[in-house]
N, C-alpha and C positions, 0 to 999 in steps of 0.2 A: 362342592356345591353344584347342583345340576343347572344346565343352561335353561333360561326361560324359553317357552314355546314361541315360535314366530307368530305374529299376528297376521292371519291371511287377508284381513281387510285393510291393512295399513295403507296400501297403495290406492285403494278405491274409496276410502271413507269420505274424503272431502268431496267426491263427485257422486256419491251414492244417491243423494236426494235429487240430483239433476238427471241421472241416467236410469235409475231403477224405481224410485218412489212414484213418479207419474203413472207407472203401470199398475201400482197397487192402491192409489189414492181412493178410487171409487169403491174398491173391495173393502177397505178399512171403514169407510162410511157405512157400507152395508152391514158390516160386522156389528157396529154399535147400534144400528137400528134394529137388527135382529135380536140382539142380546143387550138391551139398554140397561146401564147401571142406574142406581138411584143416586141422587146428590149426596155427597158425604161418604159414599162407599170407598173402600180401599182396594186399589187395583195394582197387581204386579204384572208387568209385561216381561216375559222370559224371552231373551234374545231381542232386547228392545231396540238394538241398532242405534239409529240417529234420533230416536225419540218421537217419531211422527205419530205413532199410535198413542203414546202417552199424552201428547198434546191434545189429541181428540178426547181422551178421558178427562183431562184437565178442563177442557171446554164444557164437559158434561157435569162439572162440579165435583169430581172425584179427587181423593188423595192418591197420588200416583208414585209407584216405585218401579224401578227398572233394574234388570240384571242382564249382563252380557259379558262374554269372555274377551271381547275385543276392546282394548283400551282406545284404539283409534276411533271406533264407532261411538264409544261413550264420550269421547272428547267432543264429537259433533253434537251429541245429545245434550251435553252440558251447555254448549253454546246456544242451543235452541231453548232449553228449559230453565237454565240458571238454577236458582234455589227453589224453584217450584216443584221439583221432583227429587226423590231419594234415589240416587243411581249408584249401583254397586257393580264392581268387576268381579267375576267369579264363575265357577263351574256350576251349572244347574243341577248336577248330580249331588251336590252338597250345598244347598241353598243356605245362606247365612241369615235365616229368618226363623223365628219361633213357630211352634205349631199353631194352627188356627188363626193365622195373622191376617189373611186377606179375604175380602168378599168375592173377588174375581182374580183368577190367574189366566192370563191371555198368552196365546201362542200365535204368531203370524208367520207362516211359511218357514218354520224351523224344524218341525218334527220329521219331515221327510228327509232332511239333510243328515240326521243323526244315524249312527250305526245302531242296529237293533237293541243291543244291551243298554246303550245309552238312553234310547227312547224310554224304555221301561223304567230305568232308574230316575229319569227326569220326571216322568209322570208320577212315580211314587213320591217324589219330593213335592210335586204340585198337590197331590192328594193330602200330604201332611200339612202343608202351609195354608191350604184353603179352609175356611171355616165350615162347620158342619152344614150350615144352611147356604153356603156359598157355591160358586160355580166355576168351572174351567171352560173357557171358550177358545176354540181354535179355528183358524182359517188355513186351509191347506188343500193339496190335491185330492180329488175324489177318484175312486177306482173304476168308475163306469160312465164314460161320456154318453150323451144322448146320441141316438142313431141318426144324426143329421150331418150334412157335409161340413157345416161350420164346426160342429162338435169334434169331428174326426180331424179337421184341419188344426184346431187348437191342440188336440192331443198330439198330433205329429210335431207341432212347434215345441210343445213341452218336452217331448222325448229328445228332440234335437238339442235343446238348451241343457238338459240334464246330462246328455252325453258329452257335450263340450266342456261341462264343469269338471270333468275328470273321472277317472276310474272308480275311486272310492265314493264320490258323490253319486255316480250312476248306480253303483251297487246298492247303496242305501236307499235310493229312490225306488229301485226295482223291488227290493225286499218290502218296503213300505206299501207299495201298491199291491203286491202279491198277497199280502196278509191283511187286506181289508181296510187299509188306510186308517183314519182316526177311529172309526167304529171298531175295527179289529184290535187296535191298541187299547181301546177302552175295556174290551172284554178281558184282555190280558192283565190290565192294571187295576181290576176291580173297581171300575167306574161305571156309573149308570148313564145311559143316553137320555138326555132330557128332550132335546129336539135338534133337528138338522135341516138346513136349507141348502139345496144343491143349486149352484149357479154356474156361470161360464159354460153354458151348453153341456152341463154334466161333468165338466172337468174339475170343478172346485166345489168345496163344501164348507159351510160355516156350521160348526158343531158345538153344542152346549152339553157339558157333562157335569156330573156331581158325584160326591161320595155317596155310597149306599146308606140308606137310613139304618140306624142301629136297631137291632131286633128288640 
């Protein structure tokens, strides 16, 4: 029997909402305003972490599902959401959901962390489980900051954070940025760009994608 993979978030899960989420709270609010769901729609958050984004979708009247590989982060999400959310531990490259299940599939700062082959496999699964009229929405880094001092300062801060995260993380980030970020991924994954809002002085983007219409 193979040994289970270690959970890289085990040590930080209980502190994540205190240390990290305050930095992302405003962005997640912007995400829902830019791509607002209808009441009653079904949402899957891939890499749902402690469930903060799912709670926003709950407040919007949605049925919410979460998927994450970290049992420690999911434990925090269960404390937050209780029975109000369907939470699953698993690999997003093989989502345990049927075809055409969700109106929305959301990604919040997870795509840039994945190695290239994993990104495409995960987006292929997102394409499979989203309904034909549904959407995929992602907030993540953008590949071209605005030419302002603040934009380049934020870019430098991002690079420093990604380097500190480790060699594999840094390599994944560099590949993601060098290949067009979310829009570049969409082209490779046979997804259509619906709309995009660039924020954070050009360093971040909220991107809405969909499956191509059938001929």
